[in-house]
TIVEX-251270 format. One record per residue (C-alpha): residue number from 1; residue in three letters; y, z, x. Coordinates in steps of 0.001 Angstrom, whole numbers, always signed. Each point is the difference from the previous one (the first is absolute). Layout:
(drenti NUM, "ALA", (Y, Z, X)),
...
//
This chain:
(drenti 1, "MET", (+67949, +58444, -36698)),
(drenti 2, "VAL", (-920, -1835, -3192)),
(drenti 3, "PHE", (-1126, +1367, -3354)),
(drenti 4, "SER", (-3422, -1664, +0)),
(drenti 5, "THR", (-1515, +2080, +2806)),
(drenti 6, "PRO", (-2089, +3182, -68)),
(drenti 7, "VAL", (+2499, +1714, +2336)),
(drenti 8, "PHE", (+2803, -502, -2519)),
(drenti 9, "LEU", (-2076, +866, -3069)),
(drenti 10, "PHE", (-1773, +3118, +1167)),
(drenti 11, "PHE", (+2273, +1464, +2652)),
(drenti 12, "TYR", (+3604, -1145, -162)),
(drenti 13, "LEU", (+334, -228, -3802)),
(drenti 14, "ALA", (-1902, +3244, -534)),
(drenti 15, "ALA", (+2311, +1797, +2438)),
(drenti 16, "VAL", (+3126, -1498, -1582)),
(drenti 17, "LEU", (-937, +1021, -3532)),
(drenti 18, "LEU", (-1140, +3487, +1006)),
(drenti 19, "ILE", (+3109, +903, +2004)),
(drenti 20, "TYR", (+2375, -1816, -2383)),
(drenti 21, "TYR", (-1168, +1932, -3056)),
(drenti 22, "ILE", (-151, +3434, +1623)),
(drenti 23, "ALA", (+3521, -470, +1407)),
(drenti 24, "PRO", (+2958, +1280, -2071)),
(drenti 25, "LEU", (+1832, -2741, -1921)),
(drenti 26, "LYS", (+3038, +146, +2264)),
(drenti 27, "TRP", (-2152, -694, +3086)),
(drenti 28, "ARG", (-2055, -2875, -1391)),
(drenti 29, "ASN", (+2269, -2775, +1225)),
(drenti 30, "ALA", (-43, +1507, +3487)),
(drenti 31, "VAL", (-3805, +136, -127)),
(drenti 32, "LEU", (-89, -3632, -1126)),
(drenti 33, "LEU", (+2390, -1054, +2754)),
(drenti 34, "VAL", (-2237, +1506, +2680)),
(drenti 35, "PHE", (-3119, -1618, -1427)),
(drenti 36, "ASN", (+1830, -3316, -459)),
(drenti 37, "LEU", (+840, -75, +3692)),
(drenti 38, "ILE", (-3569, +908, +967)),
(drenti 39, "PHE", (-1261, -2824, -2203)),
(drenti 40, "TYR", (+2361, -2568, +1489)),
(drenti 41, "GLY", (-443, +1146, +3578)),
(drenti 42, "TRP", (-3795, +103, -180)),
(drenti 43, "GLY", (-400, -3378, +1703)),
(drenti 44, "GLU", (+3303, -452, +1830)),
(drenti 45, "PRO", (+1930, +3299, +420)),
(drenti 46, "ILE", (+2743, -1630, +2098)),
(drenti 47, "TYR", (+1282, -1814, -3092)),
(drenti 48, "ILE", (+785, +3307, -1699)),
(drenti 49, "LEU", (+3195, -161, +2073)),
(drenti 50, "ILE", (+987, -3140, -1918)),
(drenti 51, "MET", (-624, +1854, -3242)),
(drenti 52, "PHE", (+2260, +2853, +1144)),
(drenti 53, "LEU", (+2728, -2461, +998)),
(drenti 54, "SER", (-213, -1935, -3268)),
(drenti 55, "THR", (+126, +3235, -1995)),
(drenti 56, "ALA", (+3012, +1293, +1935)),
(drenti 57, "ILE", (+1977, -3257, -286)),
(drenti 58, "ASP", (-519, -468, -3725)),
(drenti 59, "TYR", (+410, +3689, -837)),
(drenti 60, "THR", (+3381, +226, +1747)),
(drenti 61, "HIS", (+1197, -3344, -1335)),
(drenti 62, "GLY", (-886, +988, -3553)),
(drenti 63, "LEU", (+2270, +3021, +369)),
(drenti 64, "MET", (+2711, -2185, +1545)),
(drenti 65, "VAL", (-188, -2454, -2907)),
(drenti 66, "GLU", (+274, +2746, -2612)),
(drenti 67, "LYS", (+2896, +1693, +1798)),
(drenti 68, "ALA", (+1906, -3274, +294)),
(drenti 69, "LYS", (-598, -812, -3670)),
(drenti 70, "THR", (+1225, +3464, -993)),
(drenti 71, "GLN", (+3159, -577, +2018)),
(drenti 72, "GLY", (+498, -3374, -1653)),
(drenti 73, "ASN", (-440, -1819, +3299)),
(drenti 74, "ASP", (-2211, -2903, -1062)),
(drenti 75, "LYS", (+502, -1868, +3272)),
(drenti 76, "LYS", (-1331, +2926, +2028)),
(drenti 77, "ALA", (-2942, +389, -2416)),
(drenti 78, "ARG", (-862, -3691, +352)),
(drenti 79, "TRP", (+187, +316, +3778)),
(drenti 80, "ALA", (-2447, +2930, -28)),
(drenti 81, "VAL", (-2414, -1980, -2199)),
(drenti 82, "ALA", (+303, -2985, +2323)),
(drenti 83, "GLN", (-783, +2161, +3037)),
(drenti 84, "SER", (-3116, +1375, -1672)),
(drenti 85, "VAL", (-1202, -3448, -1104)),
(drenti 86, "VAL", (+633, -1533, +3426)),
(drenti 87, "PHE", (-1897, +2822, +1712)),
(drenti 88, "ASN", (-3027, -390, -2269)),
(drenti 89, "LEU", (-40, -3784, +312)),
(drenti 90, "ALA", (+438, +233, +3779)),
(drenti 91, "LEU", (-2940, +2412, +189)),
(drenti 92, "LEU", (-2138, -2355, -2063)),
(drenti 93, "PHE", (+1112, -3047, +1999)),
(drenti 94, "PHE", (-646, +1598, +3375)),
(drenti 95, "PHE", (-3538, +1149, -671)),
(drenti 96, "LYS", (-1178, -2679, -2415)),
(drenti 97, "TYR", (+1843, -3209, +831)),
(drenti 98, "TRP", (+1159, +155, +3628)),
(drenti 99, "ASP", (-3223, -1352, +1492)),
(drenti 100, "PHE", (-361, -2533, -2810)),
(drenti 101, "ILE", (+3436, -1482, +687)),
(drenti 102, "ALA", (-435, +273, +3773)),
(drenti 103, "GLY", (-3317, -1839, -170)),
(drenti 104, "SER", (+1381, -2666, -2319)),
(drenti 105, "LEU", (+2952, -628, +2310)),
(drenti 106, "ALA", (-2223, -60, +3076)),
(drenti 107, "ALA", (-2155, -2659, -1685)),
(drenti 108, "ILE", (+3005, -2356, -33)),
(drenti 109, "GLY", (+1062, +823, +3548)),
(drenti 110, "LEU", (+2474, +2821, -690)),
(drenti 111, "GLY", (-1361, +3004, +1832)),
(drenti 112, "PHE", (+3030, +2276, +131)),
(drenti 113, "MET", (-1596, +2620, -2297)),
(drenti 114, "PRO", (-2816, +1863, +1778)),
(drenti 115, "LEU", (-3218, +798, -1847)),
(drenti 116, "LEU", (-184, +3785, -317)),
(drenti 117, "GLY", (-3536, +394, -1365)),
(drenti 118, "LEU", (+904, +3054, -2076)),
(drenti 119, "ARG", (-2430, +1278, -2592)),
(drenti 120, "LEU", (+1314, -239, -3542)),
(drenti 121, "PRO", (+671, +3472, -1442)),
(drenti 122, "ILE", (-2280, +391, -3007)),
(drenti 123, "GLY", (+1753, -449, -3332)),
(drenti 124, "ILE", (+3398, -813, +1520)),
(drenti 125, "SER", (+624, -2734, -2571)),
(drenti 126, "PHE", (-470, +2510, -2788)),
(drenti 127, "TYR", (+1881, +3054, +1216)),
(drenti 128, "THR", (+3006, -1918, +1348)),
(drenti 129, "PHE", (+497, -1552, -3439)),
(drenti 130, "GLN", (-302, +3421, -1622)),
(drenti 131, "THR", (+2548, +1661, +2248)),
(drenti 132, "MET", (+2326, -3003, -224)),
(drenti 133, "SER", (+81, +368, -3781)),
(drenti 134, "TYR", (+1194, +3614, +330)),
(drenti 135, "THR", (+3544, -581, +1287)),
(drenti 136, "ILE", (+388, -2990, -2334)),
(drenti 137, "ASP", (-1017, +2136, -3002)),
(drenti 138, "VAL", (+2434, +2732, +1049)),
(drenti 139, "TYR", (+2806, -2556, +332)),
(drenti 140, "ARG", (-746, -1489, -3425)),
(drenti 141, "GLY", (-52, +3438, -1600)),
(drenti 142, "ASP", (-3687, -356, -944)),
(drenti 143, "ALA", (-947, +3062, +2051)),
(drenti 144, "LYS", (+1658, +3052, +1508)),
(drenti 145, "ALA", (-60, +563, +3743)),
(drenti 146, "GLN", (-2814, +2307, +1049)),
(drenti 147, "ARG", (+1360, +3195, +1576)),
(drenti 148, "SER", (-3286, +1306, +1352)),
(drenti 149, "VAL", (-1234, -1787, +3107)),
(drenti 150, "VAL", (-3504, +1355, -691)),
(drenti 151, "ASN", (-5, -1496, -3484)),
(drenti 152, "PHE", (+1340, -3307, +1262)),
(drenti 153, "GLY", (-2568, -32, +2794)),
(drenti 154, "THR", (-2693, +595, -2599)),
(drenti 155, "PHE", (+1174, -3096, -1884)),
(drenti 156, "VAL", (+37, -2196, +3116)),
(drenti 157, "THR", (-3400, +1124, +1302)),
(drenti 158, "LEU", (-1885, +630, -3265)),
(drenti 159, "PHE", (-3563, -753, +1063)),
(drenti 160, "PRO", (-1520, -1348, -3248)),
(drenti 161, "GLN", (+2126, -3147, +190)),
(drenti 162, "LEU", (+1390, +136, +3532)),
(drenti 163, "ILE", (-2037, -2687, +1714)),
(drenti 164, "ALA", (-757, -2487, -2781)),
(drenti 165, "GLY", (+2231, +669, -2976)),
(drenti 166, "PRO", (+677, -299, -2774)),
(drenti 167, "ILE", (+3647, -213, +1096)),
(drenti 168, "ILE", (+1687, +2996, -1628)),
(drenti 169, "LYS", (+3765, -124, -482)),
(drenti 170, "TYR", (+1828, +3278, +515)),
(drenti 171, "LYS", (+1622, -151, -3436)),
(drenti 172, "ASP", (-3500, +2, -1532)),
(drenti 173, "LEU", (-1301, +2920, +2062)),
(drenti 174, "GLY", (+3025, +2102, +984)),
(drenti 175, "ASP", (-181, +2349, -2981)),
(drenti 176, "GLN", (-3741, +458, +535)),
(drenti 177, "ILE", (+555, +904, +3648)),
(drenti 178, "ASP", (+2266, +2847, -1112)),
(drenti 179, "HIS", (-2116, +1053, -2976)),
(drenti 180, "ARG", (-3305, -1200, -1402)),
(drenti 181, "ASP", (-2516, +1295, -2461)),
(drenti 182, "HIS", (-3541, +988, +928)),
(drenti 183, "SER", (-2760, +310, -2560)),
(drenti 184, "THR", (-3782, -92, -199)),
(drenti 185, "GLU", (+141, -3088, -2223)),
(drenti 186, "LYS", (+2255, -1856, +2437)),
(drenti 187, "PHE", (-2193, +943, +2950)),
(drenti 188, "ALA", (-3159, -1109, -1838)),
(drenti 189, "SER", (+1526, -3353, -934)),
(drenti 190, "GLY", (+1003, -420, +3644)),
(drenti 191, "VAL", (-3592, +551, +1119)),
(drenti 192, "GLN", (-1170, -2567, -2549)),
(drenti 193, "ILE", (+2493, -2658, +1146)),
(drenti 194, "PHE", (-767, +720, +3658)),
(drenti 195, "VAL", (-3773, -399, -408)),
(drenti 196, "VAL", (+414, -3238, -1972)),
(drenti 197, "GLY", (+2286, -1349, +2727)),
(drenti 198, "MET", (-2431, +1010, +2725)),
(drenti 199, "ALA", (-2860, -1723, -1825)),
(drenti 200, "LYS", (+2081, -3187, -233)),
(drenti 201, "LYS", (+697, +147, +3726)),
(drenti 202, "VAL", (-3362, +1126, +1348)),
(drenti 203, "LEU", (-2539, -1483, -2394)),
(drenti 204, "LEU", (+1730, -3277, -925)),
(drenti 205, "ALA", (+2604, -970, +2614)),
(drenti 206, "ASN", (-2113, +845, +3033)),
(drenti 207, "ASN", (-3034, -1950, -1208)),
(drenti 208, "LEU", (+2006, -3046, -1075)),
(drenti 209, "GLY", (+1856, +74, +3295)),
(drenti 210, "GLN", (-3217, -733, +1865)),
(drenti 211, "LEU", (-439, -3205, -1997)),
(drenti 212, "TRP", (+3546, -1097, +797)),
(drenti 213, "ASP", (-449, +834, +3696)),
(drenti 214, "ALA", (-3072, -2240, +107)),
(drenti 215, "TYR", (+1919, -2991, -1335)),
(drenti 216, "LYS", (+3161, +663, +1996)),
(drenti 217, "ALA", (-2079, -25, +3190)),
(drenti 218, "MET", (-1770, -3281, -821)),
(drenti 219, "PRO", (+876, -3015, +2161)),
(drenti 220, "ALA", (+2252, -2443, -1833)),
(drenti 221, "GLU", (-2605, -2755, +151)),
(drenti 222, "SER", (-2486, +2186, -1894)),
(drenti 223, "LEU", (+2264, +857, -2944)),
(drenti 224, "THR", (-871, -1549, -3342)),
(drenti 225, "ALA", (+2124, -58, -3150)),
(drenti 226, "GLY", (-2300, +2455, -1771)),
(drenti 227, "GLY", (-117, +2299, +3009)),
(drenti 228, "ALA", (+3765, -49, +515)),
(drenti 229, "TRP", (+644, +922, -3636)),
(drenti 230, "LEU", (-2713, +2683, +74)),
(drenti 231, "GLY", (+1592, +1493, +3113)),
(drenti 232, "VAL", (+3541, +51, -1369)),
(drenti 233, "ILE", (-1206, +1483, -3311)),
(drenti 234, "ALA", (-1685, +2770, +1991)),
(drenti 235, "PHE", (+3246, +586, +1918)),
(drenti 236, "ALA", (+2053, +59, -3211)),
(drenti 237, "LEU", (-2272, +2670, -1434)),
(drenti 238, "GLN", (-181, +1937, +3269)),
(drenti 239, "LEU", (+3790, +70, +353)),
(drenti 240, "TYR", (+509, +1105, -3587)),
(drenti 241, "PHE", (-2547, +2806, +68)),
(drenti 242, "ASP", (+1005, +1043, +3513)),
(drenti 243, "PHE", (+3708, +319, -740)),
(drenti 244, "SER", (-135, +1030, -3659)),
(drenti 245, "GLY", (-2734, +2485, +873)),
(drenti 246, "TYR", (+2174, +1531, +2718)),
(drenti 247, "SER", (+2961, +57, -2405)),
(drenti 248, "ASP", (-2145, +1782, -2596)),
(drenti 249, "MET", (-1057, +2551, +2586)),
(drenti 250, "ALA", (+3669, +562, +849)),
(drenti 251, "VAL", (+889, +506, -3676)),
(drenti 252, "GLY", (-2939, +2389, -399)),
(drenti 253, "LEU", (+909, +2022, +3085)),
(drenti 254, "GLY", (+3580, +155, -1221)),
(drenti 255, "ARG", (-1111, +1522, -3292)),
(drenti 256, "MET", (-2153, +2554, +1805)),
(drenti 257, "LEU", (+3209, +1113, +1729)),
(drenti 258, "GLY", (+2134, -116, -3150)),
(drenti 259, "PHE", (+1638, -3420, +529)),
(drenti 260, "GLU", (+92, -2983, -2332)),
(drenti 261, "PHE", (-26, -3396, +1726)),
(drenti 262, "LEU", (+391, -3193, -1975)),
(drenti 263, "PRO", (-3093, -2291, -83)),
(drenti 264, "ASN", (+47, -2865, +2497)),
(drenti 265, "PHE", (-2304, -2482, -1762)),
(drenti 266, "ASN", (-528, -1068, -3599)),
(drenti 267, "TYR", (-3036, -2317, -152)),
(drenti 268, "PRO", (+1671, -2878, +1895)),
(drenti 269, "TYR", (-2952, -2354, -308)),
(drenti 270, "ILE", (+422, -280, -3764)),
(drenti 271, "ALA", (+3511, -1446, +497)),
(drenti 272, "GLN", (+872, -3268, -1731)),
(drenti 273, "SER", (+2768, -1167, +2313)),
(drenti 274, "ILE", (+1186, +681, +3531)),
(drenti 275, "THR", (+2960, +1862, -1489)),
(drenti 276, "ASP", (-2418, +2197, -1935)),
(drenti 277, "PHE", (-2182, +481, +3078)),
(drenti 278, "TRP", (+2898, +1440, +1988)),
(drenti 279, "ARG", (+827, +2417, -2789)),
(drenti 280, "ARG", (-3511, +1367, +439)),
(drenti 281, "TRP", (-698, -197, +3766)),
(drenti 282, "HIS", (+1480, +2506, +2477)),
(drenti 283, "ILE", (+2518, +1102, -2619)),
(drenti 284, "SER", (+1854, +2417, +2282)),
(drenti 285, "LEU", (+769, -2725, +2569)),
(drenti 286, "GLY", (+1196, -2462, -2643)),
(drenti 287, "THR", (+2169, +2694, -1572)),
(drenti 288, "TRP", (+1496, +907, +3383)),
(drenti 289, "PHE", (+964, -3571, +833)),
(drenti 290, "ARG", (+1386, -547, -3484)),
(drenti 291, "GLU", (+2208, +3129, +73)),
(drenti 292, "TYR", (+1173, -101, +3616)),
(drenti 293, "VAL", (+67, -3728, +843)),
(drenti 294, "TYR", (-287, -2328, -3007)),
(drenti 295, "ILE", (+2459, +1719, -2376)),
(drenti 296, "PRO", (+2647, +671, +2705)),
(drenti 297, "MET", (-161, -3743, +805)),
(drenti 298, "GLY", (+844, -738, -3627)),
(drenti 299, "GLY", (-3488, -70, -1468)),
(drenti 300, "ASN", (-338, -2543, -2787)),
(drenti 301, "ARG", (+3620, +361, -1159)),
(drenti 302, "VAL", (+1074, -2872, +2209)),
(drenti 303, "SER", (-107, -3769, -21)),
(drenti 304, "GLN", (-3409, -1623, +83)),
(drenti 305, "GLY", (+469, -1135, +3582)),
(drenti 306, "ARG", (+949, +3504, +1135)),
(drenti 307, "LEU", (-2927, +1440, -1994)),
(drenti 308, "PHE", (-2430, -2238, +1850)),
(drenti 309, "PHE", (+1610, +983, +3324)),
(drenti 310, "ASN", (-339, +3694, -884)),
(drenti 311, "LEU", (-3681, -468, -820)),
(drenti 312, "ILE", (-713, -1806, +3279)),
(drenti 313, "VAL", (+1751, +2731, +2015)),
(drenti 314, "VAL", (-1753, +2848, -1822)),
(drenti 315, "TRP", (-3421, -1595, +255)),
(drenti 316, "GLY", (+479, -979, +3606)),
(drenti 317, "LEU", (+798, +3661, +714)),
(drenti 318, "THR", (-2937, +1131, -2138)),
(drenti 319, "GLY", (-2313, -2212, +2004)),
(drenti 320, "ILE", (+1186, +1053, +3440)),
(drenti 321, "TRP", (-12, +3674, -1097)),
(drenti 322, "HIS", (-3785, -261, -191)),
(drenti 323, "GLY", (-422, -928, +3620)),
(drenti 324, "ALA", (+1557, -1461, +3136)),
(drenti 325, "SER", (-1654, -3397, -254)),
(drenti 326, "TRP", (+1067, -3442, -1238)),
(drenti 327, "ASN", (-2774, -120, -2606)),
(drenti 328, "PHE", (+1557, +2982, -1811)),
(drenti 329, "LEU", (+3367, -1757, -135)),
(drenti 330, "LEU", (-1737, -3118, -1309)),
(drenti 331, "TRP", (-1837, +2134, -2574)),
(drenti 332, "GLY", (+3248, +1530, -1232)),
(drenti 333, "LEU", (+1769, -3362, -207)),
(drenti 334, "TYR", (-3017, -1435, -1850)),
(drenti 335, "PHE", (+495, +2583, -2752)),
(drenti 336, "GLY", (+3763, -509, +119)),
(drenti 337, "VAL", (-424, -3700, -767)),
(drenti 338, "LEU", (-2499, +711, -2801)),
(drenti 339, "LEU", (+2364, +2516, -1603)),
(drenti 340, "ILE", (+2884, -2479, +264)),
(drenti 341, "LEU", (-2130, -2588, -1810)),
(drenti 342, "GLU", (-887, +2497, -2720)),
(drenti 343, "LYS", (+3586, +1113, -470)),
(drenti 344, "GLY", (+1103, -3635, +52)),
(drenti 345, "GLY", (-2011, -836, -3106)),
(drenti 346, "LEU", (-3700, +239, +797)),
(drenti 347, "LEU", (-308, +3339, -1806)),
(drenti 348, "LYS", (+1042, -1650, -3262)),
(drenti 349, "VAL", (-2706, -2623, +497)),
(drenti 350, "LEU", (-2603, +2668, +778)),
(drenti 351, "GLU", (+850, +1912, -3164)),
(drenti 352, "LYS", (-1165, -2974, -2067)),
(drenti 353, "LEU", (-3381, -196, +1741)),
(drenti 354, "PRO", (-3160, +1935, -977)),
(drenti 355, "GLN", (-396, +3411, +1589)),
(drenti 356, "ALA", (-3085, -1099, +1966)),
(drenti 357, "ILE", (+1932, -2865, +1622)),
(drenti 358, "ARG", (+2855, +2311, +966)),
(drenti 359, "HIS", (-2482, +2414, +1525)),
(drenti 360, "ILE", (-1789, -2717, +1995)),
(drenti 361, "TYR", (+3342, -1349, +1228)),
(drenti 362, "THR", (+1017, +3444, +1266)),
(drenti 363, "LEU", (-3309, +876, +1652)),
(drenti 364, "PHE", (-178, -3382, +1734)),
(drenti 365, "LEU", (+3448, +373, +1565)),
(drenti 366, "VAL", (-563, +3656, +896)),
(drenti 367, "LEU", (-3311, -782, +1729)),
(drenti 368, "VAL", (+1646, -2743, +2050)),
(drenti 369, "SER", (+2680, +2536, +961)),
(drenti 370, "TRP", (-2601, +2482, +1248)),
(drenti 371, "ALA", (-1362, -2567, +2449)),
(drenti 372, "ILE", (+3537, -370, +1409)),
(drenti 373, "PHE", (+384, +3791, +73)),
(drenti 374, "ALA", (-3314, +717, +1705)),
(drenti 375, "ILE", (-81, -2591, +2802)),
(drenti 376, "GLU", (+2684, +270, +2662)),
(drenti 377, "ASP", (-1121, -2896, +2188)),
(drenti 378, "PHE", (+1512, -3175, -1467)),
(drenti 379, "GLY", (-2787, -2232, +1355)),
(drenti 380, "HIS", (-2658, +2119, -1662)),
(drenti 381, "LEU", (+2120, +308, -3139)),
(drenti 382, "GLY", (+348, -3773, -247)),
(drenti 383, "ALA", (-3749, -475, +363)),
(drenti 384, "TYR", (-706, +2687, -2584)),
(drenti 385, "LEU", (+2404, -1508, -2554)),
(drenti 386, "LYS", (-1485, -3457, +606)),
(drenti 387, "ALA", (-3467, +1396, -693)),
(drenti 388, "MET", (+1237, +1644, -3218)),
(drenti 389, "PHE", (+1240, -3399, -1178)),
(drenti 390, "GLY", (-3185, -1880, +823)),
(drenti 391, "MET", (+853, -1283, +3478)),
(drenti 392, "GLY", (-2485, +2182, +1873)),
(drenti 393, "ALA", (-3731, -165, +684)),
(drenti 394, "GLY", (-978, -937, -3536)),
(drenti 395, "ALA", (-257, +1706, -3365)),
(drenti 396, "SER", (-2328, +2850, +972)),
(drenti 397, "SER", (-2764, +1009, +2391)),
(drenti 398, "PRO", (-3141, +2170, -30)),
(drenti 399, "VAL", (+2046, +2715, +1741)),
(drenti 400, "ASP", (+2439, -16, -2929)),
(drenti 401, "GLY", (-2888, +344, -2429)),
(drenti 402, "TYR", (-1399, +2936, +1939)),
(drenti 403, "TYR", (+3318, +1821, +94)),
(drenti 404, "PHE", (+714, -762, -3645)),
(drenti 405, "LEU", (-3321, +1373, -1246)),
(drenti 406, "SER", (+150, +3005, +2344)),
(drenti 407, "TYR", (+3481, +999, -1133)),
(drenti 408, "LEU", (-178, -1128, -3632)),
(drenti 409, "PRO", (-571, +3506, -1463)),
(drenti 410, "MET", (+2911, +1391, +2035)),
(drenti 411, "LEU", (+2247, -2920, -960)),
(drenti 412, "LEU", (-780, +466, -3708)),
(drenti 413, "ILE", (+650, +3750, +161)),
(drenti 414, "ALA", (+3268, -590, +1849)),
(drenti 415, "ALA", (+1109, -2703, -2440)),
(drenti 416, "ALA", (-683, +2339, -2926)),
(drenti 417, "ALA", (+1901, +2794, +1757)),
(drenti 418, "CYS", (+3072, -2258, +191)),
(drenti 419, "LEU", (+193, +53, -3805)),
(drenti 420, "PRO", (+1318, +2802, -2233)),
(drenti 421, "LEU", (-3298, -103, -1914)),
(drenti 422, "ALA", (-1492, +3143, +1567)),
(drenti 423, "LYS", (+3217, +1962, -612)),
(drenti 424, "THR", (+77, -1147, -3627)),
(drenti 425, "LEU", (-3624, +962, -598)),
(drenti 426, "TRP", (+552, +3373, +1677)),
(drenti 427, "GLN", (+2988, +760, -2221)),
(drenti 428, "LYS", (-1973, -966, -3106)),
(drenti 429, "SER", (-3028, +2118, +934)),
(drenti 430, "GLY", (+1411, +3160, -1566)),
(drenti 431, "GLU", (+1315, +3183, +1550)),
(drenti 432, "THR", (-3303, +1883, -192)),
(drenti 433, "ALA", (-1958, -2785, +1678)),
(drenti 434, "ARG", (+2579, -248, +2752)),
(drenti 435, "LYS", (-80, +3738, +679)),
(drenti 436, "VAL", (-3782, -75, +282)),
(drenti 437, "ALA", (-257, -3133, +2126)),
(drenti 438, "LEU", (+3001, +408, +2300)),
(drenti 439, "PRO", (-1281, +2753, +2359)),
(drenti 440, "GLY", (-3264, -1826, +566)),
(drenti 441, "LEU", (+1708, -3342, +640)),
(drenti 442, "LEU", (+2475, +1536, +2441)),
(drenti 443, "MET", (-2737, +1833, +1862)),
(drenti 444, "ALA", (-2106, -3153, +189)),
(drenti 445, "GLY", (+2965, -1978, +1304)),
(drenti 446, "LEU", (+807, +2627, +2626)),
(drenti 447, "VAL", (-3643, +236, +1158)),
(drenti 448, "LEU", (-394, -3788, +221)),
(drenti 449, "CYS", (+3243, -422, +1915)),
(drenti 450, "THR", (-845, +2834, +2380)),
(drenti 451, "ALA", (-3473, -1398, +648)),
(drenti 452, "TYR", (+1473, -3406, +708)),
(drenti 453, "LEU", (+2690, +1363, +2324)),
(drenti 454, "VAL", (-2479, +2120, +1956)),
(drenti 455, "ASP", (-2417, -2915, +432)),
(drenti 456, "ALA", (+2321, -3018, +296)),
(drenti 457, "THR", (+1877, -1234, +3049)),
(drenti 458, "TYR", (+2074, -2566, -1957)),
(drenti 459, "ASN", (+3029, +1674, -1553)),
(drenti 460, "PRO", (+3127, -2107, +580)),
(drenti 461, "PHE", (+3327, +586, -1689)),
(drenti 462, "LEU", (+1965, -3235, -369)),
(drenti 463, "TYR", (+3473, +1421, -670)),
(drenti 464, "PHE", (-145, +2340, +3001)),
(drenti 465, "ARG", (+1626, -2664, +2186)),
(drenti 466, "PHE", (+3064, -227, -2236)),
//
């Protein structure tokens, strides 16, 4: 089940909110746990068993870590953390990477690993990272072990961000699991954020995705430079509005239920360096890797050579986290190299350049990265990159002109929506004007999205596969 469907909006969510708010406070986590499991098991109920196993392993190991720390037995505490981490990584490896490695080995004549053909459990990359952070946080003293298995299960399976993030660390949510505030104002702001996120996903991402699909499906010999850039721009906008829209919906749903999730995006396409871009894009993932991988490896408090090694490792892992395919590893290493160059001195050069140049530099490199990210077949990827750099079927074609003119209004609206301009104007409009306009705007957004969802057959969600 995904948020941008009539079934979720008018049946599941309505039932959740009704039963949640009529239930006594002490039963609300139990109510949420039941609905979380229904949500996750909607499409593949067999994988609920994995959720139960993951919950049981990390719940018990959190208690083991805390008990060992209390007894002053650091070795035993470290061993419990290691067991939890190994279990979560093994789970992720088995379902996400087994067939990838088996297929890669078979391609070079090593067929000792059988292809299993297992379906990837939805959201496994997100919830394994969340549960892995729990025992680590308990060991570090950043969080207390959760005594209630119901409360811990609620954290692991929390439906607003279960299948696509943002990645919530236990230390940031543990207190809210035990106690959270509910208010009309918080609920209303949650509805507002949710509707804005849904509009980004349904009205912008879905439409732009059709333009990208058209260019991705084109034969290599038909791709022109103009068409290749138009296609990758459409994908860049689709991916941003798809994922940031879903993240906004998660934040909004969280507020409706009394939770506060940190924002996952901060206008990444206004960044003026790759370093700046990754402070703004998928913030929860970058924060997770920084706290649980980069800093434990020494972070930037090491020699320059070790710093560059740390960056390559972290960005290689970041790339392969996104998917079991060589293009994702290449994509991660691409950013690793760019960040090494910036940390090695390029940032100081960029700081002396005009803002417009810095912005163009960043967008150019990010758009090239999205071609690597989007195309898994290396032959097709090579042809697409060649076309982007003028080694395709020419500068442009009548087909490119048709697509450009057809999608120009949508592209302009999407480009404007990538900027903080609308938010700034809204904040400056005055409290009275906002109170008058807000209900109408939200209702219009909800009606438009509903009409589109009822009528449309194209409603992909890009981060579902992660």
